[in-house]
N, C-alpha and C positions, 0 to 999 in steps of 0.2 A: 405615225406618218403614213401618207399615201404611197403606194408602190412606186409612182413615178419620182418620189423624192428620195428613194432608197440609194440610187447611184451617187448622188451628191453627198449623202450622209456617209457612205463607205469611203469616199475620198478623204473625209475628215478623220476616219478611223473606225476600226471594228468595235462593237460593243459586246459585253460578255454574254448577254441572253436576249434572244430575239423571239418574238411570237409572229409568225407569218400566218395570217388568217383571212379567210374570204372564199367565196365560191368560184372565183375566176382561176381556173386551173393553170392557165398559161402564166398569169402573174405570179402565182405561188411557185411554180417551177423556176421561173426566171429569177425570182428573188432568191431562192436557195442557190442557183447557179452563181448569181452575182456575189453572194456571201462566200461561197466555196472559192471562187476566183480571188477574192480579196484575202483569203486565208493563205494563198500561195502555197498549197501543199505539194511537196515533192514526193511524199510517200502516202498517197491516198489510201492505199490497202491497209496502212497501219494506223492512219490518223483521221479517217473519215469514217465514223461509226453511225449506224442506223438502228433505231428502235421503234417498236410499235407501242403506242400509248396504252393500249388494252393489257399489255403485259406488265405494266409498271404499277403495281399495287402492293401495299403492305411492305414486307421485308424486301421484296424486289426493288421497290422504289428507293428504299434506304440504301441498298447496296448500289443502285444506279447513281444516287447522289454522291456517295463516296467515291465512286468511279470517275466522277467528273473532275477530281483533283489529281487524276493520274497525269504524268508528264508525257508530252508528245515524244515520239521517236524519230530522230533525224529531221525534225521540222520545228518551227517556232511555235506552232499552234496545233491543237486538236480540233476537229469539227465533230460535234455530236448532234445528230438529227433525231427528233422524235416526232412520229406522225400520228395524228388524231389522238391527242392527249387531252382528255377533259377530266382532270382530277376533282375529287371531292374536296370539301374545305379541309378535312383532316389530312388527306394526302398532299394537298398544296402546302401545308405547313412544313412538310419535309423539304420541298424545293424552295420555299420562301427563305429558309435558313440559308440555302446555297446562294440565292439571289442577293442576299444581304452581304455576303462575302464570297464572290465568285472566284474561280481560278483564273489568274491572269493569262494562263496559256490555253484555255479551253473557250470555244465559242459554241454555246448551246443554242440550237435553233429548234423551236416547236412549230410544227407545220400542221395547221388544222384547216379543214374545209369550213368549219364553223357551224356547230350545232346550234339549233334554236335555243336561246336562253343561256348560251355560254358566256360566262363572266370573266373568263381568263384575262382578257384584254384590259381589265380594270385593276389587275393585280400589280403591286409595286415590284420594280426591279426588272421589268420587261420592257424591251423596245418593241412597240406594236407596229407591225407593217400591214396596212390595210389593203387586202387583195380582193375586196368585194367589187362587183360589177361597177365600173366607173361610169360617170355621166358622159354625155356625148361631147361636151367641150374638153373635158380632160382626156378622153380617148383621142380627140382630134389633135390635141397638142402632142400627145405621146406618139401618135402615128406620123406626125409631121417630123418629129425628131428621128424616128425610126427610118423613114424614107431618106432623110438627109445622110444618116450613117451608112445607108446602102449605096450611096452615091447617086441618088436620084434628086430631081429638082421639082418638088411638089407645089401645086398651087393650092391656096387655101380652100376654095370651094370644092376642089377635086378631093382634098382630104376628108372634108365633112360628108361628101357623097359616098365615099368609100366606106366610112364608118357606118353609114346608114345601109348600105348595100350588104355589108357583112353583119348586120344586126348586132353591132357593138361586141362582136366576138373577137377578142384580142388574139387568140390563136390563129383564127382564120385571117385576120389582118396581117399578121406576120407572114403567113404562107403566101397570100396574095402579093404582098410587098416583094418577096423573093421572086415571084413569077414576073412582076413588072420589071425587076432589075434584069432578068434574063431577056425579056422582050425588048426593052428599051435601051439597055446598055448603060455604061457608066455616063453620068451627066444627063441622062434622059429626063425630059420634062413630063411630069404627070399632071395632065389637065383633066377636065371633066370628060373630054372626048375619049381619052385613054381609059378612064374608069368605066365609062359606058360601054366601051367596046370589049374590054378585057375582063371585067369583074362581073361575075354572075350575081344577080339580085337574089338575096335571101327570100325564101317563101313569105316570111313575116312582112318584109317590106312590100312584096307583091300584093299581099292582102291589104296593106295600108293604102297603096295606090288604087286598088279595086275599090275600097270603101270611099275614098276620096272622089273617084270618078262617078260613083253611084250618087253621092250626095250633091255633087255639082252638075248632075244630069248629063255627063258625057258618055253617051251610050257607045260610041265608037271605040273610045279608049277602054271603057268597062268590058266590051266584048273581047278586045284584044288580050287583055290581062286574063280574063276568065278562061278563054280558050287555052292560053299558055299554061295556066294552072292545072286545068283538067287533063291536058295532054300529058302532063308530068306526074299525074296520079293523085292530084289533090281532090278531096272528096266533096261532093255537092253539099253534104251535111255541114262540113266545116265552113264552106263558103257562106251558106245561109246563117250559120251561127255568128259569123264575123259581121255580116251585115246587120243582123239584129242587135248585136252588141254596140255597133257603131251609131246607129240611129237612136239607141237608148241613151248613149253618151251625149249626143247632140241635144236631145230633149232635156236631159238633166242639167246641161250647162246653161239653158235658158230659163229653167225652172228655179234653179238654185240662185237665191239673192246674194249679193256680195260682189267684191271686186274679183278680177281674174285670179289674183293671188289667193284670196280667201276660198273661192270656189275650187281652185286647183288643189288646195290643202284638203278640202272636204271630199273631193272626188278622186284624189290620188293622181292628179294630173299636173303636167308642167303648165305654168301660167300662159305660156305661148300657145299651147295646145288648146287651153280653154278659150283663149281670144279667137284662134282660128275657127274652133268648132262653133262658137257663138255667132261669128260672122255667117258661116254656112247655114246655121239653123234660122237665123233672122232672114237670110235671103229666101230660104224655102218657106218660111213662115211656121210659127209654132204649131198651128193646127195641121199643116201638111206633114211636118216632121213626125207629129204624134200619130198620124194616120199610117205613115209608112212603117214606123216602129210597131204599132199594134198588129198590123197586117203581117209583118215578118215574124213577130212573136207567135201569133196564131198558126202560121204555117210551120214554124219550127216545132212547136208543141205537137201539132198534128203529125208531123214526120216522126218524132220521137215516140208517139204513142201508137204508130202503125196506121194512122188514118191516111196518110199520104206517102207516095214514093218520093225519094229524094230528088230525082230529076224533075218531076211535076212540081214539087214544093218550091224548088228554086226558081223554075220558070214562072210560076205564079208570083213569086216575090219580085222578080225582075220586071214583070208586067206592071206590078203595082208601083214601082219606083219610077219607071220611065214612061209607061203608057197608061196612067190612071183613068184617062177618058174612055178607054176601051173596056174598063171593068164595070 
């Protein structure tokens, strides 16, 4: 199940073995917190145990498995947490026997960041809680509910904008929601205006706005964003690299044949992004798009090889994008 489905699942009852896995730290921590609260432990020092996965091998794993059958002390349940546990097939056989006949008074929670190639989520007897980075729509629904719980009244487009401003970072969205609660008070309305005023844009979104302004020929907006980025310490090399990557993607979307969905799958892009990039590239013209990309690529290569200074390379790229007739 997805992380956002865990709360509803816990209302129906606790399961004996959970695997909480994914790169989103906030989701993992909140999932563990939710399960702990569902256990309703009055004696956490006695009935909430933590282990590190790297220590559970061989005889230690067998002893750990036997310990899962111990009874709780002055509580109805014991919570046993294991962090970063990636067992071999042989080691998993030990816990597989437990998963087949778990203790009715123990809740075992395995918490993993998720190593590449980890197959633990495919094992039987585990309730898998997916804490990987969620898509924008899922995060928007989650953030909408979070704001409502905080006593705020969010508007749909404001929620989507905040997800973008926070670069889809759930932990930051939580912090920013708490800040809005303090600023707006109970029952405060969260509109686009409040998000734009109180939520700082993530550098990743600033770069997105910068490249969009570049491809749309909006020099005034481009200059405003660039000045803000450089003032806050963003490097000219990174800006030029982002511009090069952006125009390369624009060129690829018009060169690759197929529907927006097929092209998105081939390029690793959302179909909406493909459609948007294709419209921009067609407006620029494929030849002009290719000219800008090749010029940015040449300047970036020269910068990295020491042929150009970063300030001069970026200035030359800007001139090629906005003032080609002067070159």
